[in-house]
C-alpha positions as CSV (number, residue, x, y, z in Angstrom):
1,M,89.9,128.2,94.5
2,T,86.2,127.6,93.6
3,I,85.7,124.8,91.0
4,R,83.1,125.8,88.6
5,E,80.5,123.6,87.2
6,R,80.8,123.0,83.5
7,I,78.2,121.6,81.1
8,F,79.0,119.9,77.7
9,D,76.5,118.7,75.2
10,G,76.8,115.7,72.9
11,I,74.9,112.8,71.5
12,A,73.0,110.4,73.8
13,V,73.5,106.9,72.6
14,S,72.6,104.8,75.7
15,A,69.9,106.0,78.1
16,G,70.3,106.3,81.8
17,Y,72.1,108.4,84.4
18,A,75.6,108.0,86.1
19,V,77.3,109.9,88.6
20,G,81.0,109.1,89.5
21,R,84.7,110.3,89.4
22,S,86.2,110.6,86.0
23,H,89.0,108.5,84.6
24,V,90.5,110.2,81.6
25,A,92.0,107.8,79.0
26,N,94.1,110.2,76.8
27,R,94.4,108.6,73.5
28,D,95.9,110.4,70.6
29,A,94.1,110.2,67.3
30,G,95.9,108.2,64.6
31,L,98.4,105.3,64.7
32,K,102.0,106.5,65.6
33,A,105.4,104.7,65.5
34,E,108.9,105.9,64.9
35,A,110.9,104.7,61.9
36,H,114.1,102.7,62.5
37,P,116.4,101.4,59.8
38,L,117.1,97.7,59.4
39,H,120.2,95.9,58.2
40,P,119.4,93.6,55.3
41,D,120.3,90.6,57.5
42,E,117.5,91.7,59.9
43,V,114.6,91.7,57.3
44,D,113.5,88.1,57.7
45,G,113.5,88.3,61.4
46,E,111.6,91.6,61.3
47,I,108.9,90.0,59.0
48,S,108.6,87.0,61.4
49,R,108.2,89.4,64.3
50,F,105.4,91.3,62.4
51,L,103.5,88.1,61.5
52,E,103.8,86.9,65.1
53,A,102.3,90.2,66.4
54,V,99.5,89.9,63.8
55,T,98.7,86.3,65.0
56,Q,98.8,87.4,68.6
57,A,96.4,90.3,67.8
58,R,94.0,87.9,66.0
59,D,94.0,85.5,69.0
60,Q,93.4,88.4,71.5
61,L,90.3,89.5,69.4
62,M,89.0,85.9,69.1
63,R,89.3,85.6,72.8
64,I,87.2,88.7,73.3
65,H,84.7,87.4,70.7
66,R,84.2,84.3,72.8
67,Q,83.8,86.3,76.0
68,V,81.2,88.6,74.6
69,A,79.2,85.8,72.9
70,E,79.0,84.1,76.3
71,T,78.1,87.1,78.4
72,L,76.0,89.1,75.8
73,D,75.0,87.5,72.7
74,A,76.4,86.5,69.2
75,K,75.2,89.8,67.5
76,H,77.5,92.0,69.5
77,A,80.3,89.4,69.4
78,E,80.4,89.9,65.7
79,I,82.2,93.2,66.0
80,Y,85.3,91.4,67.2
81,L,85.0,88.7,64.5
82,A,84.9,91.4,61.9
83,Q,88.0,93.1,63.4
84,S,89.9,89.8,63.4
85,M,89.1,89.4,59.7
86,M,90.8,92.7,58.9
87,L,94.0,90.8,60.0
88,D,93.3,88.2,57.3
89,D,93.6,90.8,54.6
90,A,96.4,89.4,52.4
91,D,96.8,92.7,50.6
92,L,97.5,94.6,53.8
93,L,99.9,92.1,55.1
94,D,101.7,91.5,51.8
95,A,102.0,95.2,51.2
96,T,103.6,95.7,54.7
97,I,106.1,92.8,54.2
98,S,107.0,94.2,50.8
99,D,107.5,97.7,52.3
100,I,109.9,96.1,55.0
101,R,111.9,94.4,52.2
102,T,112.2,97.4,50.0
103,E,112.5,100.3,52.5
104,L,114.5,98.4,55.2
105,L,112.4,100.0,58.0
106,N,110.8,98.5,61.1
107,S,107.3,96.9,60.7
108,E,105.7,99.2,63.4
109,F,106.3,102.3,61.3
110,L,105.4,100.7,57.9
111,F,102.2,99.0,59.3
112,A,101.0,102.2,60.9
113,R,101.7,104.3,57.8
114,R,99.6,101.8,55.7
115,L,96.7,101.9,58.0
116,N,96.7,105.7,58.4
117,L,96.5,106.1,54.6
118,H,93.5,103.8,54.6
119,I,91.8,105.8,57.4
120,E,92.5,109.1,55.6
121,L,90.8,107.6,52.4
122,M,87.7,106.6,54.4
123,Q,87.3,110.0,56.0
124,Q,86.9,111.5,52.5
125,F,83.5,110.0,52.1
126,D,80.3,111.7,53.5
127,D,79.1,108.4,55.0
128,E,78.7,108.1,58.8
129,I,79.1,104.3,58.8
130,L,82.3,104.4,56.7
131,K,83.7,107.2,58.9
132,A,82.8,105.2,62.1
133,R,84.9,102.3,60.9
134,D,88.2,104.2,61.4
135,S,87.8,103.4,65.1
136,D,87.9,99.7,64.2
137,I,91.0,100.1,62.0
138,M,92.8,102.1,64.7
139,D,91.9,99.5,67.3
140,V,93.3,96.7,65.2
141,G,96.4,98.7,64.3
142,N,97.1,99.8,68.0
143,R,96.7,96.2,69.0
144,V,99.3,94.9,66.6
145,L,101.7,97.8,67.4
146,R,101.3,97.1,71.1
147,N,102.1,93.4,70.5
148,L,105.3,94.5,68.5
149,L,106.4,96.8,71.3
150,N,105.6,94.4,74.2
151,P,104.7,90.9,73.0
152,H,104.1,89.7,76.6
153,A,101.3,92.2,77.4
154,D,97.7,91.2,77.5
155,G,96.7,93.6,74.7
156,R,95.0,96.2,76.8
157,C,96.1,99.8,76.9
158,V,93.6,101.2,79.5
159,T,92.8,99.8,82.9
160,L,90.5,101.1,85.6
161,E,91.4,100.8,89.3
162,A,87.9,101.7,90.6
163,W,84.4,102.3,89.6
164,C,84.3,105.5,87.5
165,V,83.1,107.4,84.5
166,L,85.3,106.7,81.6
167,V,86.2,109.7,79.4
168,A,88.3,109.5,76.2
169,H,88.8,111.0,72.8
170,D,87.7,107.6,71.4
171,L,87.6,104.0,72.6
172,P,87.8,101.2,70.2
173,P,85.4,98.4,70.8
174,S,87.8,95.7,71.9
175,E,89.0,98.1,74.7
176,A,85.4,99.1,75.4
177,T,83.9,95.8,76.2
178,P,86.2,94.7,79.1
179,L,86.2,98.3,80.6
180,L,82.5,98.8,80.4
181,K,81.8,95.3,81.8
182,E,84.2,95.7,84.7
183,K,84.3,99.0,86.4
184,A,82.9,101.8,84.1
185,I,79.5,103.2,85.3
186,G,79.3,105.8,82.4
187,L,81.1,106.6,79.1
188,V,81.9,109.9,77.5
189,L,83.7,110.2,74.2
190,E,84.8,113.1,72.1
191,K,84.4,111.1,69.0
192,G,81.7,108.7,67.7
193,G,78.0,108.6,66.8
194,P,74.9,106.3,67.5
195,T,76.1,103.8,64.9
196,S,79.7,103.4,66.2
197,H,80.4,100.0,67.6
198,T,81.4,101.4,71.1
199,A,78.0,103.2,71.2
200,I,76.2,100.0,70.3
201,M,78.2,98.1,73.0
202,A,77.4,100.6,75.7
203,K,73.7,100.4,75.0
204,A,73.9,96.6,75.0
205,L,75.4,96.7,78.4
206,E,73.0,99.4,79.6
207,I,75.8,101.8,80.5
208,P,74.7,105.5,80.2
209,A,76.8,107.1,77.4
210,V,77.2,110.4,75.5
211,V,79.5,110.7,72.5
212,G,80.4,113.4,70.1
213,V,81.4,115.7,73.0
214,P,84.0,118.1,71.5
215,D,87.3,118.7,73.5
216,I,86.0,117.5,76.8
217,T,89.4,115.7,77.5
218,K,91.0,119.3,77.5
219,F,88.8,120.5,80.3
220,I,88.1,117.5,82.6
221,E,90.6,116.6,85.3
222,E,91.3,113.1,86.5
223,G,88.9,112.3,89.4
224,A,86.4,115.1,88.8
225,I,82.9,114.5,89.8
226,T,81.0,113.8,86.5
227,I,77.4,113.3,85.7
228,V,76.5,111.4,82.5
229,D,73.0,112.3,81.1
230,G,72.4,109.5,78.6
231,V,68.8,110.8,78.1
232,F,69.5,114.3,76.9
233,G,73.1,114.0,75.8
234,R,74.6,116.1,78.5
235,V,77.8,115.8,80.6
236,V,78.3,117.9,83.8
237,I,81.7,118.3,85.3
238,N,82.0,119.4,88.9
239,P,78.3,119.7,89.5
240,T,76.9,121.9,92.3
241,A,75.1,120.3,95.2
242,E,71.9,121.5,93.7
243,T,72.7,119.8,90.3
244,L,73.6,116.6,92.0
245,L,70.4,116.4,93.9
246,A,68.4,117.1,90.8
247,Y,70.1,114.2,88.9
248,E,69.7,111.9,91.8
249,E,66.0,112.4,91.5
250,K,66.0,111.9,87.8
251,Q,68.0,108.7,88.3
252,R,65.4,107.3,90.8
253,D,62.6,108.2,88.5
254,Y,64.3,106.4,85.6
255,L,65.0,103.3,87.5
256,T,61.5,103.1,88.8
257,Y,60.1,103.5,85.3
258,E,62.4,100.6,84.1
259,R,61.3,98.3,86.8
260,G,57.6,98.9,85.9
261,L,58.3,97.8,82.3
262,E,59.2,94.4,83.5
263,T,55.7,93.7,84.6
264,L,54.5,94.1,81.0
265,R,56.4,91.2,79.4
266,D,53.5,88.7,79.2
267,V,50.6,91.0,78.5
268,P,49.4,91.9,74.9
269,G,50.0,95.2,73.1
270,E,46.4,96.4,73.4
271,T,44.9,99.8,73.9
272,I,42.4,100.5,76.8
273,D,39.4,100.1,74.4
274,G,40.6,96.8,73.1
275,Y,42.5,97.5,69.8
276,S,45.3,95.0,69.5
277,V,48.6,95.7,67.9
278,K,51.1,92.8,67.3
279,L,54.5,93.8,68.6
280,R,57.4,91.9,66.9
281,S,61.2,92.0,67.0
282,N,63.6,92.9,64.2
283,I,66.7,90.5,64.3
284,E,69.9,90.0,62.3
285,L,71.1,86.7,63.8
286,P,69.2,83.6,65.0
287,E,71.0,83.8,68.4
288,E,68.8,86.9,69.1
289,I,65.7,84.8,69.4
290,A,66.4,84.2,73.0
291,H,65.9,87.9,73.8
292,I,62.5,88.2,71.9
293,E,60.3,86.5,74.6
294,G,62.3,88.2,77.5
295,H,61.2,91.6,76.2
296,G,57.6,90.6,75.6
297,A,57.7,90.6,71.7
298,K,55.5,88.1,69.7
299,G,57.5,86.6,66.9
300,V,59.9,88.3,64.4
301,G,58.7,91.1,62.1
302,L,61.9,91.3,60.2
303,F,64.8,88.8,59.9
304,R,67.5,90.3,57.9
305,T,69.4,87.6,56.0
306,E,72.4,89.6,54.7
307,F,74.8,88.3,57.3
308,L,74.6,84.9,55.4
309,F,75.9,86.5,52.3
310,L,78.6,89.0,53.6
311,N,82.3,88.6,54.0
312,R,82.5,85.4,51.9
313,S,83.7,84.5,48.3
314,E,80.7,82.2,47.6
315,P,77.1,82.5,48.4
316,P,75.7,80.3,51.2
317,S,74.2,76.9,50.0
318,E,70.5,76.1,50.1
319,D,71.1,73.7,53.1
320,E,73.0,76.2,55.0
321,Q,70.3,78.8,54.6
322,F,67.6,76.2,55.3
323,R,69.1,75.4,58.6
324,I,69.2,79.0,59.7
325,Y,65.6,79.8,58.6
326,R,64.4,76.6,60.3
327,Q,66.1,77.6,63.5
328,V,64.2,80.9,63.4
329,V,60.8,79.7,62.7
330,E,61.0,76.9,65.3
331,G,62.4,79.3,67.8
332,V,59.4,81.7,67.7
333,K,56.6,79.0,67.3
334,P,53.6,79.4,67.5
335,D,54.3,83.0,66.4
336,S,55.3,83.8,62.8
337,A,58.7,85.0,61.4
338,V,58.9,87.4,58.6
339,V,62.1,86.6,56.6
340,R,63.3,89.2,54.1
341,T,65.2,88.2,51.0
342,I,68.7,89.7,50.6
343,D,69.0,93.5,50.5
344,I,72.5,93.5,49.2
345,G,73.7,96.7,47.8
346,G,73.4,100.2,49.2
347,D,75.6,100.1,52.3
348,K,76.2,96.2,52.0
349,F,78.3,94.5,49.3
350,F,78.8,90.9,48.3
351,S,82.1,90.1,46.6
352,H,80.8,86.9,44.9
353,M,78.4,88.9,42.7
354,G,81.2,91.2,41.5
355,L,79.1,94.3,42.0
356,P,80.6,97.5,40.2
357,T,81.2,100.7,42.3
358,E,78.2,102.9,42.0
359,L,78.0,106.7,42.6
360,N,74.7,106.3,44.4
361,P,74.4,102.7,45.6
362,F,71.3,103.3,47.5
363,M,69.5,103.9,44.2
364,G,71.3,101.4,42.2
365,Q,71.7,97.7,41.8
366,R,70.4,96.4,45.1
367,A,67.8,94.2,46.9
368,I,65.1,92.8,44.5
369,R,66.8,94.3,41.4
370,L,69.9,92.4,42.1
371,C,68.0,89.2,42.8
372,L,66.1,89.3,39.6
373,Q,69.5,89.7,37.7
374,H,71.0,86.8,39.8
375,T,68.0,84.4,39.7
376,D,70.2,81.4,40.6
377,I,71.0,83.0,44.1
378,F,67.4,84.3,44.5
379,R,65.8,80.9,43.7
380,T,68.2,79.2,46.1
381,Q,67.1,81.5,48.8
382,L,63.4,81.0,48.0
383,R,63.8,77.2,48.1
384,A,65.5,77.4,51.6
385,M,62.7,79.5,52.9
386,L,60.0,77.3,51.5
387,R,61.6,74.2,53.0
388,A,61.8,75.9,56.4
389,S,58.1,76.9,56.2
390,A,57.3,73.2,56.9
391,Y,58.6,73.7,60.4
392,G,56.8,76.9,61.5
393,R,54.9,79.9,60.1
394,L,57.4,81.7,57.8
395,R,56.4,84.7,55.8
396,I,58.6,85.9,52.9
397,L,59.2,89.6,52.5
398,I,60.6,91.2,49.4
399,P,62.5,94.5,49.7
400,M,62.9,97.5,47.5
401,I,59.8,96.8,45.3
402,S,59.2,99.8,43.1
403,G,56.2,98.6,41.1
404,I,53.8,95.9,40.2
405,E,55.9,94.3,37.4
406,E,58.7,93.3,39.8
407,F,56.3,91.8,42.3
408,L,54.6,89.8,39.6
409,E,58.0,88.5,38.5
410,V,58.8,87.5,42.1
411,K,55.5,85.5,42.2
412,R,56.4,83.7,39.0
413,H,59.8,82.7,40.6
414,L,58.1,81.6,43.8
415,K,55.6,79.5,41.9
416,A,58.4,77.8,39.8
417,V,60.3,77.0,43.0
418,K,57.2,75.5,44.6
419,Q,56.8,73.3,41.5
420,E,60.4,72.1,41.8
421,L,59.9,71.2,45.6
422,R,56.7,69.2,44.8
423,A,58.5,67.3,42.0
424,N,61.2,66.3,44.6
425,H,58.5,65.5,47.3
426,Q,59.9,68.1,49.7
427,P,57.4,69.5,52.2
428,F,56.6,73.3,52.4
429,D,53.7,75.5,53.4
430,A,51.7,75.7,50.2
431,H,50.0,78.8,51.5
432,I,53.1,80.6,52.5
433,E,52.5,84.4,52.6
434,L,54.5,86.7,50.2
435,G,54.8,90.3,51.2
436,A,56.0,93.6,49.7
437,M,58.3,96.0,51.5
438,I,57.0,99.5,50.8
439,E,60.0,101.8,51.0
440,V,60.1,103.3,47.5
441,P,57.8,106.3,46.9
442,S,56.5,104.7,43.5
443,A,55.4,101.6,45.5
444,A,53.5,103.8,47.9
445,V,51.8,105.6,45.1
446,V,50.6,102.3,43.6
447,A,50.1,100.6,46.9
448,D,46.4,100.0,46.1
449,M,47.6,97.9,43.0
450,L,50.3,96.0,45.0
451,A,47.8,95.2,47.7
452,R,45.8,93.0,45.3
453,E,48.9,90.9,44.7
454,A,50.6,90.8,48.1
455,D,49.6,88.9,51.2
456,F,50.8,91.7,53.5
457,F,52.7,95.0,53.5
458,S,55.7,96.0,55.7
459,I,56.7,99.6,55.5
460,G,60.4,100.4,55.7
461,T,60.2,103.8,57.0
462,N,63.9,104.5,57.1
463,D,64.3,104.3,53.3
464,L,60.8,105.6,52.5
465,I,61.6,108.9,54.3
466,Q,65.1,109.1,52.7
467,Y,63.9,108.5,49.1
468,S,60.7,110.6,49.5
469,L,62.6,113.6,50.9
470,A,65.7,113.2,48.8
471,V,67.9,113.1,52.0
472,D,70.9,111.0,52.6
473,R,70.7,110.7,56.4
474,G,74.3,109.6,56.6
475,N,75.3,113.0,55.0
476,E,75.7,115.4,58.0
477,K,75.1,118.4,55.7
478,V,71.6,117.5,54.9
479,A,70.7,115.0,57.7
480,Y,68.6,117.8,59.5
481,L,66.1,117.4,56.6
482,Y,65.5,113.7,57.6
483,E,62.1,114.2,59.3
484,P,59.6,111.4,60.1
485,L,57.0,114.0,61.0
486,H,57.1,115.7,57.6
487,P,53.5,116.0,56.3
488,A,54.3,114.3,53.1
489,I,55.6,111.3,55.0
490,L,52.6,111.0,57.3
491,R,50.2,111.2,54.3
492,L,52.2,108.4,52.5
493,L,52.0,106.3,55.6
494,R,48.3,106.7,55.8
495,T,47.8,106.0,52.0
496,I,49.8,102.8,52.4
497,I,47.8,101.6,55.4
498,N,44.5,102.4,53.9
499,A,45.4,100.6,50.6
500,G,46.3,97.5,52.5
501,H,43.1,97.5,54.5
502,D,41.0,98.2,51.5
503,A,42.4,95.0,50.0
504,G,41.9,93.1,53.2
505,I,45.7,92.5,54.0
506,P,47.6,93.5,57.2
507,V,50.1,96.2,57.3
508,S,53.2,96.5,59.5
509,V,56.0,99.0,60.1
510,C,59.5,97.7,60.6
511,G,61.6,100.9,60.4
512,E,62.9,103.0,63.3
513,M,59.5,104.8,63.6
514,A,58.0,101.5,65.0
515,G,60.4,101.5,68.1
516,D,59.6,105.2,69.0
517,P,56.6,105.1,71.4
518,M,55.2,108.5,70.3
519,M,55.5,107.5,66.7
520,A,53.9,104.2,67.5
521,V,50.8,106.0,68.8
522,I,50.4,107.9,65.5
523,L,50.7,104.7,63.6
524,V,48.1,103.1,65.8
525,G,45.8,106.1,65.1
526,M,46.3,105.3,61.4
527,G,45.2,101.7,61.9
528,I,48.5,99.9,61.7
529,D,48.3,96.1,62.5
530,E,51.8,95.2,63.5
531,L,55.0,97.1,64.7
532,S,58.4,95.5,64.5
533,M,61.4,96.9,66.3
534,S,64.4,96.0,68.3
535,S,63.5,93.7,71.2
536,M,64.7,96.3,73.8
537,S,62.2,98.8,72.4
538,V,59.1,96.6,72.9
539,P,58.4,97.3,76.6
540,S,58.2,101.1,76.3
541,V,56.1,100.9,73.2
542,K,53.7,98.4,74.8
543,K,53.4,100.5,77.9
544,L,52.2,103.5,76.0
545,I,49.8,101.6,73.7
546,R,48.2,100.0,76.7
547,S,47.9,103.5,78.4
548,I,45.8,105.0,75.6
549,Q,42.6,104.5,73.8
550,L,42.3,104.0,70.1
551,S,39.9,107.0,69.8
552,E,42.4,109.4,71.2
553,A,45.1,108.1,68.8
554,K,42.7,108.7,65.9
555,L,41.8,112.2,67.0
556,L,45.6,112.9,67.3
557,V,46.1,111.7,63.7
558,E,43.3,113.9,62.4
559,D,44.7,117.0,64.1
560,I,48.1,116.2,62.7
561,M,46.8,115.8,59.1
562,G,45.3,119.3,59.4
563,Q,48.8,120.8,59.8
564,N,50.7,122.2,56.8
565,T,54.1,122.4,58.3
566,I,56.6,120.2,60.1
567,D,56.7,122.7,63.0
568,G,52.8,122.6,63.3
569,V,52.9,118.8,63.5
570,K,55.7,118.8,66.1
571,K,53.9,121.2,68.3
572,L,50.9,118.9,68.4
573,V,53.1,115.8,69.1
574,W,55.2,117.5,71.8
575,R,52.1,118.8,73.5
576,R,50.7,115.1,73.7
577,L,54.1,113.8,74.7
578,R,54.4,116.3,77.5
579,R,51.0,115.0,78.8
580,Y,52.1,111.4,78.6
581,V,55.4,112.1,80.5
582,K,53.5,114.0,83.1
583,Q,51.1,111.0,83.6
584,N,54.0,108.6,83.7
585,K,52.8,106.8,80.6
586,L,56.0,107.5,78.9
587,H,59.7,108.3,79.9
588,V,61.6,110.7,77.7
589,S,64.6,108.4,77.5
590,H,62.8,106.1,75.2
591,L,62.2,108.7,72.4
592,S,64.3,108.9,69.4
593,H,63.9,112.8,69.6
594,A,64.8,113.1,73.3
595,N,67.5,115.7,72.6
596,D,64.7,118.0,71.1
597,M,62.4,117.6,74.0
598,P,62.0,119.7,77.2
599,S,62.9,118.0,80.4
600,P,60.2,116.1,82.3
601,A,60.1,118.9,84.8
602,S,59.5,121.7,82.3
603,A,57.1,119.4,80.5
604,A,54.9,119.4,83.6
């Protein structure tokens, strides 16, 4: 019987190519356990057995947390710390214990039932991040259930005997990490998206991965030759000899391109005709500083401080914040670090503030609006930042500014905090820079006014696009309307950059657009001064900037601005992109729009 080649399309979440035999980990969705009645005399013993399984699961997760922190970094290890904290939820544990006492049923069944109800509730929300968390909940739940059923097991439910392409319905992060680190050369999941923890882990480990591939476990046999195309989001089962040869060539080209990027680490981000653009890193944890220099970035363009405030009942002290900010600025000397004040609200919540539930939290009480209503917390953060500025070049960034009044009020608070520090004879940078994050359309419209008060602008393109186009990009029903190449967005960007330059202040971009090489060329053509992105994106952006002239980027921008439609803009951009791919100035795997692009062969 002839085995037919089959092609499946999904979402590319980790670039690269892998060819190997499949290992299918068939995992049923949901948590399952059978109900068994208990005698009243067995209740206390069952509760003890349940709590022991929870403790064992917590220990297993903390062991994985330590291993990932040692082999990768603290940022990716935080996934497992967050999972272990789910097992500290007193309400969940107390409710399960109460169910055992009142219903006289086994803990496996009652615990699984509790978690499944929680998962069903989360799936009712049109929010990609919330929906993605059900994998974490199922992971924690399955771990406790396995410990209850077999307390002497090591906590793993999938093992690999040889190097293979791992295929599954879903794979929770605590299972993914050891498997991807050991013997998996590629990953294919029916479930998941680019923001899922397993996708993030695959990217961190540089394992080619495609997720969101419907029903592939129903069609793939164990041991089938499988190609994972992590560039275009494609999976090929039982490829023909011709297909195999084509992908082997793609893989060689990709590896050659990657090796070439390593030579750019110590050279500046500068066009052929000498226009210099500072390329910086976005970070969330101070431990990420070690990766900045290795990827050729110069300093930090955005340090998100929210992690200090989340998952705790009280805000961090001034000294705790000071130590973290000092660690960052000292770690990037002599370059600068842009530290953003807390952007709590929206998709991030802080229990100490007692924030009410809002129908539209992204447009509610968040970021600077929240800080100006809780000035004690805001001033504490400003004091910590000012004190840290005595140890390196720290620049303060204020998020969610909507108009001049808010920014003037921020300046009054900063002035008052400076006076407090002077009175206490505490050193700080008296000329510390204060920047406005331009991500609200009203701030873009009055950018010329804000530029006269701010020391620099940082454009947050993610929210600017979302607010300007009235699109919730986490809502799959309208996410297709989220378009960075919309003529309105491009005009807003040029307006903001021109307003900053007219006032003599630098302008940077710290949203996802900055890490897209083709978008970076457009921003360079608009005269951007700095681009801040994930450290891993810096080499490819730097390569393209060093391969072009400023004059050609400016001409591209002028052509784009003459277009009335998104389609017209895209045609111009794609035409230029095909030229860059053909000239080996750019590899398609580094583009955020890779799935919309023709293959390098057809682009030629």
